[in-house]
Backbone as JSON Lines, residues from 0, in Angstrom:
{"i":0,"aa":"M","n":[-28.16,-17.71,20.13],"ca":[-28.47,-18.69,18.8],"c":[-28.77,-17.88,17.49]}
{"i":1,"aa":"T","n":[-29.07,-16.7,17.57],"ca":[-29.1,-15.79,16.17],"c":[-28.22,-15.61,15.4]}
{"i":2,"aa":"H","n":[-27.27,-15.69,16.33],"ca":[-25.36,-15.66,15.11],"c":[-25.31,-16.63,14.51]}
{"i":3,"aa":"H","n":[-25.65,-18.12,15.16],"ca":[-25.26,-19.65,14.97],"c":[-26.49,-19.53,13.39]}
{"i":4,"aa":"A","n":[-27.54,-19.68,13.99],"ca":[-28.73,-19.82,13.05],"c":[-28.32,-19.07,11.7]}
{"i":5,"aa":"Y","n":[-27.83,-17.47,11.76],"ca":[-27.67,-16.88,10.62],"c":[-26.68,-17.44,9.99]}
{"i":6,"aa":"H","n":[-25.46,-17.72,10.86],"ca":[-24.66,-18.3,9.44],"c":[-25.04,-20.08,9.48]}
{"i":7,"aa":"A","n":[-25.31,-20.56,9.65],"ca":[-25.87,-22.04,9.23],"c":[-26.5,-21.58,8.2]}
{"i":8,"aa":"V","n":[-27.82,-21.0,8.01],"ca":[-28.05,-20.83,6.87],"c":[-27.68,-20.38,5.84]}
{"i":9,"aa":"E","n":[-26.63,-19.13,6.0],"ca":[-25.8,-18.5,4.89],"c":[-24.88,-19.42,4.19]}
{"i":10,"aa":"S","n":[-24.52,-20.29,5.37],"ca":[-23.68,-21.38,4.94],"c":[-23.87,-22.71,3.93]}
{"i":11,"aa":"H","n":[-24.8,-22.94,4.15],"ca":[-26.22,-23.79,3.39],"c":[-26.05,-23.3,1.73]}
{"i":12,"aa":"I","n":[-26.77,-21.85,1.95],"ca":[-27.03,-21.28,0.83],"c":[-25.55,-20.68,-0.11]}
{"i":13,"aa":"T","n":[-24.75,-20.35,0.47],"ca":[-23.23,-20.52,-0.18],"c":[-22.73,-21.66,-0.66]}
{"i":14,"aa":"G","n":[-22.67,-22.48,0.11],"ca":[-22.27,-23.67,-0.22],"c":[-23.18,-24.46,-1.57]}
{"i":15,"aa":"F","n":[-24.45,-24.24,-1.26],"ca":[-25.01,-25.02,-2.37],"c":[-24.56,-24.23,-3.76]}
{"i":16,"aa":"T","n":[-24.7,-22.68,-3.59],"ca":[-24.54,-22.0,-5.0],"c":[-23.09,-22.3,-5.45]}
{"i":17,"aa":"L","n":[-22.21,-22.41,-4.39],"ca":[-20.55,-22.75,-4.98],"c":[-20.6,-24.0,-5.85]}
{"i":18,"aa":"W","n":[-21.58,-25.04,-5.32],"ca":[-21.66,-26.31,-5.41],"c":[-22.02,-26.24,-7.13]}
{"i":19,"aa":"Q","n":[-23.17,-25.88,-7.52],"ca":[-24.06,-25.65,-8.34],"c":[-23.3,-25.06,-9.47]}
{"i":20,"aa":"V","n":[-22.47,-23.91,-9.21],"ca":[-21.98,-23.08,-10.38],"c":[-20.44,-23.49,-10.53]}
{"i":21,"aa":"S","n":[-20.07,-25.0,-9.83],"ca":[-18.83,-25.12,-10.3],"c":[-19.09,-26.72,-10.92]}
{"i":22,"aa":"M","n":[-20.12,-27.21,-11.18],"ca":[-20.02,-28.29,-12.25],"c":[-19.54,-28.09,-13.43]}
{"i":23,"aa":"P","n":[-18.81,-29.13,-13.71],"ca":[-18.23,-28.85,-15.34],"c":[-19.15,-29.22,-16.16]}
{"i":24,"aa":"F","n":[-20.49,-28.86,-16.31],"ca":[-21.31,-29.72,-17.13],"c":[-22.65,-28.71,-17.16]}
{"i":25,"aa":"E","n":[-23.42,-28.54,-18.2],"ca":[-24.39,-27.79,-18.16],"c":[-25.93,-28.23,-18.51]}
{"i":26,"aa":"T","n":[-25.52,-29.54,-19.09],"ca":[-26.67,-30.3,-19.36],"c":[-27.19,-31.55,-18.42]}
{"i":27,"aa":"Q","n":[-28.09,-32.36,-18.74],"ca":[-28.38,-33.81,-17.9],"c":[-27.25,-34.81,-18.57]}
{"i":28,"aa":"E","n":[-27.43,-34.53,-20.14],"ca":[-26.41,-35.26,-20.95],"c":[-25.21,-35.36,-20.57]}
{"i":29,"aa":"E","n":[-24.49,-33.93,-20.58],"ca":[-23.09,-34.08,-20.25],"c":[-22.62,-34.75,-18.59]}
{"i":30,"aa":"L","n":[-23.69,-34.45,-18.03],"ca":[-23.44,-35.03,-16.72],"c":[-23.58,-36.69,-16.7]}
{"i":31,"aa":"A","n":[-24.44,-37.46,-17.69],"ca":[-24.34,-38.45,-17.46],"c":[-23.15,-39.39,-18.04]}
{"i":32,"aa":"D","n":[-22.71,-38.38,-19.25],"ca":[-21.51,-38.68,-19.77],"c":[-20.21,-39.03,-18.57]}
{"i":33,"aa":"I","n":[-20.13,-37.81,-17.87],"ca":[-19.12,-37.42,-16.87],"c":[-19.48,-38.59,-15.83]}
{"i":34,"aa":"A","n":[-20.36,-38.7,-15.2],"ca":[-20.82,-40.04,-14.34],"c":[-20.52,-41.18,-14.67]}
{"i":35,"aa":"G","n":[-20.81,-41.42,-15.82],"ca":[-20.5,-42.89,-16.35],"c":[-19.23,-43.12,-16.66]}
{"i":36,"aa":"S","n":[-18.33,-42.44,-17.46],"ca":[-17.11,-42.65,-16.91],"c":[-16.81,-42.64,-15.75]}
{"i":37,"aa":"A","n":[-17.04,-42.16,-14.86],"ca":[-16.43,-42.5,-13.33],"c":[-16.72,-43.44,-12.71]}
{"i":38,"aa":"L","n":[-17.89,-44.02,-13.3],"ca":[-18.53,-45.12,-12.68],"c":[-17.76,-46.63,-12.98]}
{"i":39,"aa":"R","n":[-17.58,-46.28,-14.7],"ca":[-16.55,-47.63,-14.79],"c":[-15.56,-47.86,-14.43]}
{"i":40,"aa":"D","n":[-14.82,-46.94,-13.49],"ca":[-13.67,-46.72,-12.56],"c":[-13.64,-47.65,-11.51]}
{"i":41,"aa":"I","n":[-15.06,-47.48,-11.02],"ca":[-15.29,-47.59,-9.43],"c":[-15.93,-49.08,-9.04]}
{"i":42,"aa":"P","n":[-15.18,-49.63,-8.38],"ca":[-15.56,-51.26,-8.17],"c":[-17.05,-51.2,-7.11]}
{"i":43,"aa":"V","n":[-18.1,-51.52,-7.67],"ca":[-19.23,-52.07,-7.28],"c":[-19.39,-52.51,-6.05]}
{"i":44,"aa":"D","n":[-18.91,-53.55,-5.93],"ca":[-18.45,-54.37,-4.71],"c":[-17.66,-53.87,-3.56]}
{"i":45,"aa":"R","n":[-17.09,-52.71,-3.72],"ca":[-16.08,-52.0,-2.65],"c":[-16.64,-50.7,-2.23]}
{"i":46,"aa":"Y","n":[-17.58,-49.87,-3.03],"ca":[-17.95,-48.59,-2.96],"c":[-19.66,-48.91,-3.15]}
{"i":47,"aa":"P","n":[-20.45,-49.36,-2.78],"ca":[-21.65,-49.39,-3.12],"c":[-22.48,-48.29,-3.17]}
{"i":48,"aa":"Y","n":[-22.17,-47.58,-2.16],"ca":[-23.09,-46.08,-1.86],"c":[-22.82,-45.25,-2.97]}
{"i":49,"aa":"V","n":[-21.4,-45.19,-3.11],"ca":[-20.82,-44.14,-4.31],"c":[-21.68,-44.25,-5.52]}
{"i":50,"aa":"V","n":[-21.59,-45.76,-5.98],"ca":[-21.91,-45.89,-7.1],"c":[-23.55,-45.78,-7.21]}
{"i":51,"aa":"E","n":[-24.29,-45.99,-5.85],"ca":[-25.72,-45.45,-5.78],"c":[-25.94,-44.07,-6.02]}
{"i":52,"aa":"H","n":[-25.3,-43.5,-5.16],"ca":[-25.05,-41.76,-5.28],"c":[-24.86,-41.46,-6.7]}
{"i":53,"aa":"A","n":[-23.98,-41.83,-7.45],"ca":[-23.59,-41.34,-8.79],"c":[-24.71,-41.48,-9.32]}
{"i":54,"aa":"R","n":[-25.23,-42.82,-9.57],"ca":[-26.43,-43.08,-10.34],"c":[-27.64,-42.36,-9.97]}
{"i":55,"aa":"Q","n":[-27.93,-42.11,-9.39],"ca":[-29.0,-40.98,-8.64],"c":[-28.97,-39.79,-9.01]}
{"i":56,"aa":"H","n":[-27.47,-39.54,-9.52],"ca":[-27.53,-37.92,-10.31],"c":[-27.71,-38.36,-11.78]}
{"i":57,"aa":"I","n":[-27.39,-39.34,-12.18],"ca":[-27.46,-39.88,-13.56],"c":[-28.77,-40.05,-14.06]}
{"i":58,"aa":"A","n":[-29.77,-40.44,-13.1],"ca":[-31.3,-40.75,-13.54],"c":[-32.0,-39.08,-13.61]}
{"i":59,"aa":"P","n":[-32.67,-39.03,-14.68],"ca":[-33.06,-37.91,-15.23],"c":[-34.36,-37.31,-13.81]}
{"i":60,"aa":"S","n":[-34.37,-36.24,-13.7],"ca":[-34.91,-35.99,-12.28],"c":[-35.99,-34.55,-12.65]}
{"i":61,"aa":"G","n":[-35.81,-34.1,-13.91],"ca":[-36.45,-33.35,-14.3],"c":[-36.62,-31.98,-13.68]}
{"i":62,"aa":"G","n":[-35.55,-31.66,-12.59],"ca":[-35.56,-30.49,-11.57],"c":[-34.27,-29.86,-12.06]}
{"i":63,"aa":"D","n":[-34.36,-28.7,-11.21],"ca":[-32.85,-27.66,-11.19],"c":[-32.51,-27.72,-10.16]}
{"i":64,"aa":"G","n":[-32.54,-28.7,-9.26],"ca":[-31.52,-28.51,-8.25],"c":[-32.0,-28.09,-6.53]}
{"i":65,"aa":"R","n":[-33.25,-27.97,-7.03],"ca":[-34.56,-27.22,-5.85],"c":[-34.92,-28.23,-4.81]}
{"i":66,"aa":"S","n":[-34.96,-28.83,-5.22],"ca":[-34.91,-30.32,-4.28],"c":[-33.84,-30.65,-3.43]}
{"i":67,"aa":"E","n":[-32.94,-30.6,-3.83],"ca":[-31.78,-30.72,-3.22],"c":[-31.49,-29.8,-2.36]}
{"i":68,"aa":"F","n":[-31.51,-28.6,-2.81],"ca":[-31.32,-27.24,-1.66],"c":[-32.42,-27.19,-1.19]}
{"i":69,"aa":"E","n":[-33.51,-27.4,-1.15],"ca":[-34.76,-27.43,-0.12],"c":[-34.79,-28.65,0.87]}
{"i":70,"aa":"F","n":[-34.28,-29.75,0.59],"ca":[-33.89,-30.76,1.72],"c":[-32.85,-30.4,2.75]}
{"i":71,"aa":"G","n":[-31.69,-30.02,2.32],"ca":[-30.85,-29.39,2.86],"c":[-31.52,-28.18,3.96]}
{"i":72,"aa":"L","n":[-31.83,-27.27,3.24],"ca":[-32.59,-26.3,4.03],"c":[-33.33,-26.81,5.14]}
{"i":73,"aa":"D","n":[-34.4,-27.39,4.85],"ca":[-35.39,-28.22,5.77],"c":[-34.7,-28.91,7.18]}
{"i":74,"aa":"L","n":[-33.84,-29.21,6.38],"ca":[-32.34,-29.96,7.66],"c":[-32.38,-28.97,8.78]}
{"i":75,"aa":"V","n":[-31.59,-27.9,8.25],"ca":[-30.86,-27.08,8.79],"c":[-31.83,-26.04,9.91]}
{"i":76,"aa":"L","n":[-33.33,-25.82,9.24],"ca":[-34.16,-24.92,9.61],"c":[-34.99,-25.89,11.01]}
{"i":77,"aa":"D","n":[-35.08,-27.23,10.56],"ca":[-35.47,-28.3,11.62],"c":[-34.74,-28.39,12.83]}
{"i":78,"aa":"G","n":[-33.28,-28.32,12.34],"ca":[-32.54,-28.03,13.8],"c":[-32.51,-27.16,14.37]}
{"i":79,"aa":"L","n":[-32.52,-26.16,13.64],"ca":[-32.76,-24.44,14.83],"c":[-33.92,-24.66,15.28]}
{"i":80,"aa":"Q","n":[-34.98,-25.17,14.93],"ca":[-36.32,-24.97,15.81],"c":[-36.15,-25.9,16.82]}
{"i":81,"aa":"R","n":[-35.42,-26.84,16.59],"ca":[-35.29,-27.84,17.86],"c":[-34.77,-27.43,18.77]}
{"i":82,"aa":"L","n":[-33.69,-26.76,18.69],"ca":[-33.14,-25.97,19.62],"c":[-33.33,-24.93,20.17]}
{"i":83,"aa":"R","n":[-34.2,-23.99,19.37],"ca":[-34.91,-23.13,20.01],"c":[-36.14,-23.41,20.95]}
{"i":84,"aa":"E","n":[-36.53,-24.8,20.67],"ca":[-37.3,-25.21,21.63],"c":[-36.9,-25.7,22.78]}
{"i":85,"aa":"A","n":[-35.56,-26.0,22.71],"ca":[-35.3,-26.31,23.97],"c":[-34.41,-25.43,24.76]}
{"i":86,"aa":"E","n":[-34.56,-24.05,24.65],"ca":[-34.12,-22.89,25.13],"c":[-35.28,-22.84,26.41]}
């Protein structure tokens, strides 16, 4: 299980890092502009969860992405812990 655990954590770190550095904006205002443009083209009645997700990105969080990273890492670590306890 060590092999899989290592790669699960490494994949989360690498994936999150790539996601962060590939964003085409640097400020919350730029994000709001980009998301706002995209939201105008998405039919809310057809894709309510996509719109909800985009609106959550527009809302000022005051964070640096740490909470999203920690949320995902906690999911990975909790799952690994359950597997370890089941062995």
